[in-house]
C-alpha positions, 0 to 999 in steps of 0.5 A: 247518477247513472251506474257504470256496472250493475251486477247481481244474482237474482233469486232463482224462484226455488223457494229459498228463505228470502223468496216465495216461489211462484209460476215461472212466468210470474217470476219472469214478469217481475224480473222484466220490470226490474230489467227495465229499471236497470236499463234506465239507470245504466250508463250509456258506456255501462254493463249489466252482468246477471249471474243465474243458474237454473229453476227447478220444478218437479225435477225438471230443469229450466235454465234461467240464462235462456228465459232472461236473454229475450228479456234484456234483449227486449229493452235494447241491451246487447249481449257480449259474453256468456261466461260459464263459471264452474265450481267444484262443489254444489247440490248433488242429485240422484236422478240427474248429473249434479250441477257444477256451473252457473252462467254469467250474462254480460250485456252492454247498453251500447257499442262504446262500452268500457272493457279493460281487458288488460286488468284481467289478462292471465299468463301466457303459456308461451310468451316467447312465441314470435310472428313468422310472417307479416310485417311483425315477423320476428316480433313477439306475437303475444301481449306482454301483460298476458292473454285473453282469460275467455269465457270459461272461468274455472280452475287456476292451474289451467290459467297458464294453458287454457285462460281459465280462471278458478273461483270457488263457490261460497260453501261452509269452509269458505272464508267468506261464508255468512249467514246468507245461503246463496252469497257469491264470492267477491272474486267473481264480482272483482273480475267484473269490476276490474274489466268493466269499470274505471276507478271512482265509477259506480257499481250496483247490486239490486240483489245485494245480499251480504255485500260481496258486489259492494266490497268488490267495488270498494276493494277496487276504488270504485263507489258502490250501491247495494239494495236488498229487501232483507234487513238482516242481510243489509246489517251483515253487509254493513259489518263486512264493509266495516271490517274491509275498512279496518283491514279485518275482512276475511276474503279469498284473494283474487287468483289464489289457487284452489286447496287440493287434498294431499290424501292425509285428510280423513275425508279424502281417504277412502272409507275402510267399509268400502275396501273391506266390503263389496260396494253392493253391501255399503249401498 
């Protein structure tokens, strides 16, 4: 069975509990072996989406998408988009700017790839706009289903203006939070599933974790394959899939607006110490 969509976020080689940090070159050599197998198992009309962040060594940043691109290109895959996923919360830094985005590299195996743009269009800001010249003069110029959401996925409120999609990362108050420290949101993969596959196609995640990719596939009437070396994550994935089946799984709905603080919450108010004292004294 060939896979229509292979989508994953591999370990970043930064010493998480499920990985052992090695040299960057050794890490890339390991990943190259996996990429060769992914190419072999990918459908001729299929896609591979690799979601990555940064490898950090002694405070220096190594953007993994830059290192991964030649590995995918080497086996014959073609890059279609470098999608920026922006999120509002992440690791804080004191000696550089805080990181607030990661990258999805979308590759295809051939030029005859599946791409269902209509499944992921966003509302147009000016749906009543009309052609002012040419053969279609006077006719609506847009698409009745909406516009292309672009390759920058961030804030739902801006979908109307910029075609930007908001997908928050999974932190402590996220409904999909589990024991896994770095799981990605179902919605992030759900959009890839809708765009790059058809119903009954197969989706595979070779670093499946707690099953977010598999859940996204099943939710959209696709088949799924999950691979992970950690039994505890596989067990969690099984529990989540069972809850998906009985309707009790907590998930953030696709396209749901982000929570915006009103100012009444204690954590969104300016601390009294900052008001009553000089900032230098507080710090």
